[in-house]
Legacy VTK file of the C-alpha trace (Angstrom):
# vtk DataFile Version 3.0
C-alpha trace
ASCII
DATASET POLYDATA
POINTS 191 float
97.903 -155.624 36.221
100.270 -153.612 38.394
98.724 -152.667 41.725
100.788 -150.704 44.199
101.090 -151.843 47.790
99.020 -148.850 48.951
96.213 -149.681 46.544
96.227 -153.321 47.580
96.053 -152.324 51.262
93.148 -149.966 50.551
91.347 -152.725 48.637
91.898 -155.165 51.521
90.434 -152.683 53.988
87.490 -152.001 51.672
86.727 -155.701 51.201
86.902 -156.276 54.943
84.609 -153.276 55.525
82.074 -154.494 52.943
82.121 -157.966 54.465
81.083 -156.522 57.853
77.650 -155.722 56.385
74.701 -157.852 57.520
73.969 -158.875 53.922
77.495 -160.287 53.581
77.874 -162.238 56.794
74.324 -162.622 58.080
74.875 -160.219 60.979
76.157 -156.700 61.631
79.905 -157.097 62.227
80.284 -153.424 63.205
77.626 -153.357 65.934
79.295 -150.794 68.182
82.253 -148.474 68.701
84.372 -151.271 70.166
84.037 -153.230 66.915
84.888 -150.099 64.900
87.970 -149.460 67.059
88.998 -153.108 66.572
88.579 -152.694 62.792
90.849 -149.606 62.862
93.474 -151.388 64.976
93.352 -154.608 62.945
94.041 -152.667 59.757
96.492 -150.282 61.416
94.666 -147.287 59.978
96.698 -144.183 60.763
95.664 -140.628 61.652
92.479 -141.691 63.467
91.431 -139.610 66.446
88.878 -140.473 69.103
85.822 -142.233 67.678
82.210 -141.507 68.538
78.719 -142.712 67.664
78.619 -140.434 64.605
81.794 -142.094 63.285
80.141 -145.505 63.498
77.077 -144.337 61.558
79.244 -142.496 59.004
81.400 -145.591 58.396
78.254 -147.682 57.943
77.034 -145.121 55.372
80.375 -145.349 53.545
79.947 -149.118 53.555
76.457 -148.809 52.000
77.829 -146.485 49.322
80.656 -148.860 48.435
78.312 -151.836 48.308
76.442 -149.849 45.650
79.694 -149.088 43.817
80.726 -152.740 44.022
77.423 -153.691 42.430
77.645 -151.116 39.626
76.785 -152.706 36.296
78.845 -150.378 34.096
82.149 -148.547 34.311
80.239 -145.255 33.799
77.995 -145.977 36.788
81.001 -146.932 38.951
82.921 -143.835 37.835
80.001 -141.509 38.601
79.578 -143.008 42.070
83.328 -142.886 42.757
83.562 -139.267 41.605
80.738 -138.351 43.997
82.495 -140.094 46.901
85.810 -138.362 46.167
84.120 -134.963 45.861
82.275 -135.388 49.190
85.351 -136.628 51.032
87.601 -133.846 49.744
90.496 -135.716 48.145
93.803 -134.224 49.270
96.729 -136.187 47.778
99.971 -136.006 49.735
103.143 -138.012 50.120
103.885 -139.390 53.565
106.343 -141.755 55.229
104.771 -142.324 58.652
105.154 -145.220 61.086
108.263 -146.660 59.425
106.637 -147.054 56.009
108.412 -145.821 52.897
106.978 -142.946 50.886
103.406 -143.541 49.824
100.272 -141.585 48.979
97.462 -140.604 51.283
94.398 -139.085 49.656
92.640 -137.788 52.769
93.267 -134.504 54.541
95.247 -134.666 57.798
92.817 -135.053 60.680
89.972 -136.211 58.412
87.104 -138.138 59.960
87.480 -141.929 59.765
84.597 -142.229 57.282
86.198 -139.676 54.936
89.567 -141.377 55.327
88.107 -144.789 54.417
85.928 -143.371 51.647
88.627 -141.526 49.764
91.301 -144.227 50.114
88.860 -146.884 48.895
87.550 -144.624 46.129
91.049 -143.985 44.826
91.874 -147.713 44.910
88.691 -148.562 43.004
89.319 -145.673 40.612
92.643 -147.279 39.680
90.795 -150.550 39.014
88.231 -148.776 36.799
90.931 -146.855 34.904
92.804 -150.115 34.260
89.620 -151.653 32.844
89.701 -154.349 35.528
86.250 -154.028 37.162
85.656 -157.748 36.599
88.171 -158.323 39.399
85.577 -156.985 41.877
83.684 -160.160 42.673
81.171 -161.805 44.930
81.856 -165.283 46.265
80.358 -168.004 44.056
79.553 -170.285 46.984
75.754 -170.616 47.123
75.495 -169.766 50.819
77.991 -166.857 50.784
77.453 -163.202 49.931
80.947 -161.925 50.734
82.961 -159.828 48.273
86.622 -159.971 47.280
89.062 -158.547 44.759
90.518 -161.172 42.425
94.187 -160.259 42.106
95.172 -163.596 40.552
97.078 -163.342 37.282
94.455 -165.174 35.256
91.388 -163.772 37.053
90.364 -167.283 38.128
89.507 -166.796 41.790
85.907 -167.818 42.518
85.567 -167.837 46.300
86.090 -165.284 49.045
88.301 -167.790 50.858
89.550 -171.025 49.370
89.971 -172.534 52.856
86.305 -172.112 53.727
83.909 -171.578 50.818
86.111 -173.090 48.125
87.146 -176.094 50.196
83.577 -176.724 51.373
82.294 -176.838 47.784
85.176 -179.006 46.584
84.590 -181.500 49.422
80.839 -181.574 48.677
81.518 -182.221 44.974
84.018 -184.959 45.843
81.531 -186.681 48.152
78.813 -186.459 45.499
81.140 -188.085 42.965
82.016 -190.813 45.468
78.328 -191.544 46.102
77.647 -191.751 42.359
80.648 -194.016 41.765
79.968 -196.464 44.561
78.167 -199.637 43.466
74.542 -200.040 44.428
74.014 -202.304 47.421
73.184 -205.902 46.468
69.884 -207.032 47.968
70.212 -209.813 50.512
68.633 -212.993 49.648
LINES 1 192
191 0 1 2 3 4 5 6 7 8 9 10 11 12 13 14 15 16 17 18 19 20 21 22 23 24 25 26 27 28 29 30 31 32 33 34 35 36 37 38 39 40 41 42 43 44 45 46 47 48 49 50 51 52 53 54 55 56 57 58 59 60 61 62 63 64 65 66 67 68 69 70 71 72 73 74 75 76 77 78 79 80 81 82 83 84 85 86 87 88 89 90 91 92 93 94 95 96 97 98 99 100 101 102 103 104 105 106 107 108 109 110 111 112 113 114 115 116 117 118 119 120 121 122 123 124 125 126 127 128 129 130 131 132 133 134 135 136 137 138 139 140 141 142 143 144 145 146 147 148 149 150 151 152 153 154 155 156 157 158 159 160 161 162 163 164 165 166 167 168 169 170 171 172 173 174 175 176 177 178 179 180 181 182 183 184 185 186 187 188 189 190
């Protein structure tokens, strides 16, 4: 599956946004405007003006909407939800080459609110996934104690964990130790 750099960046931002939800990490990772500003800076999101309390609530609403889209059970359901997001956000495709980046697409209007910016960029990225028939790449971590989401961009769609260094490694180590316990001989009673 060919995914453009812009789409991959939008998917990365979306996954990070979804994983800030309390149901993903056990706590609200966007508790205040400082955390929202940090999120914007960490992802180098362009064309963002001053942020206020309404921006924080609007971004949290976008997050709730995309958690619903991520959990859609059919392509039709995902498409209907994505179409509604794009209609509300006012998709405005345009070519741009800002901040030293080559030509790429932005789908939000210049000066759009952060929530609209995030919503339409994420919606377009997910729309490309739906159009390609690749919704199965939108996954939840298979680790029993993890509820984080990720996009499986591996060639053979084999990724199972949100992060192989944490969830994946933890489960592999636990399985290894269980095998070692089973393989070790039973202690011989003294006597």
